C-alpha positions, -999 to +999 in steps of 0.1 A: -002-004+002+012+034-008+019+065+014-017+081+009-036+085+040-067+063+038-101+081+039-136+062+032-168+078+013-204+066+015-225+071-019-253+062-001-288+056-019-319+045-011-319+012-022-290-010-026-310-035-044-325-007-067-313+026-065-329+056-075-317+087-055-280+095-037-279+116-007-257+144-010-237+165+016-227+202+016-195+206+030-195+237+055-155+234+059-125+241+050-132+278+035-125+264-005-148+233+002-176+251+018-209+249-002-198+222-025-217+191-021-191+158-018-198+119-005-202+116+032-177+095+053-138+105+069-109+094+079-094+057+085-084+057+121-056+038+129-062+002+139-096+006+117-107-014+086-119+006+058-158-008+060-156+002+103-145+035+102-169+043+071-200+028+095-184+048+121-183+081+102-218+076+086-228+075+121-211+103+135-219+128+105-256+118+094-267+101+127-277+067+112-269+032+108-262+016+077-254-014+056-224-015+030-233-028-004-201-029-029-173-009-035-172+017-064-137+008-077-113+033-085-082+033-103-055+030-077-052+003-050-068+032-024-098+040-046-100+077-056-071+104-060-084+136-034-049+151-039-030+167-006-018+132-003-048+114+000-074+083-016-107+076-006-128+041-013-162+043-019-188+020-008-225+019-019-245+019+010-283+024+029-298+036+057-307+007+083-323+027+109-328+067+110-329+093+094-306+114+082-295+151+100-267+169+086-243+166+120-210+171+113-185+190+087-222+195+068-249+225+066-275+205+041-282+172+029-301+163-006-316+129-023-309+139-058-321+112-085-293+092-101-294+106-138-266+125-148-290+158-151-293+158-117-264+151-101-245+167-123-270+200-111-249+199-077-217+217-069-194+183-067-161+193-043-132+186-077-119+152-065-157+136-063-167+146-098-149+112-115-166+092-088-199+106-094-194+096-131-185+061-118-213+058-102-238+065-127-218+040-148-222+015-121-256+022-118-265+025-155-240-007-162-240-024-131-214-046-146-192-018-156-172-017-127-159-058-127 
């Protein structure tokens, strides 16, 4: 594994079996990313597996319990390059209990239709844009990432 800091992200969909909507979160910080949309998630702590970190991050940031689905594979061993020495692995995820709230690092959440027009209407963090495109490809063609 390379020396990139490992980040995890959740592509939270309304259903792992027949997804039609994605939950996007609007950042409040840092200043240069405030107001932009992203996949909820965060850093993997020492001793944590990526999937454990993602479940914890979703709970802390949104106040919900979740079930992880398939990973959305990125071009790197550690997922998707975020720049600044970090990479993010992303999993499809479904809320198993609770109602999502913007508890940490976000001021708004939005369920967005899984189609290019709706998803591209949001101003995504630049590093997340290729992940959005990969998600669309995987949803439209479930075998695209395999």
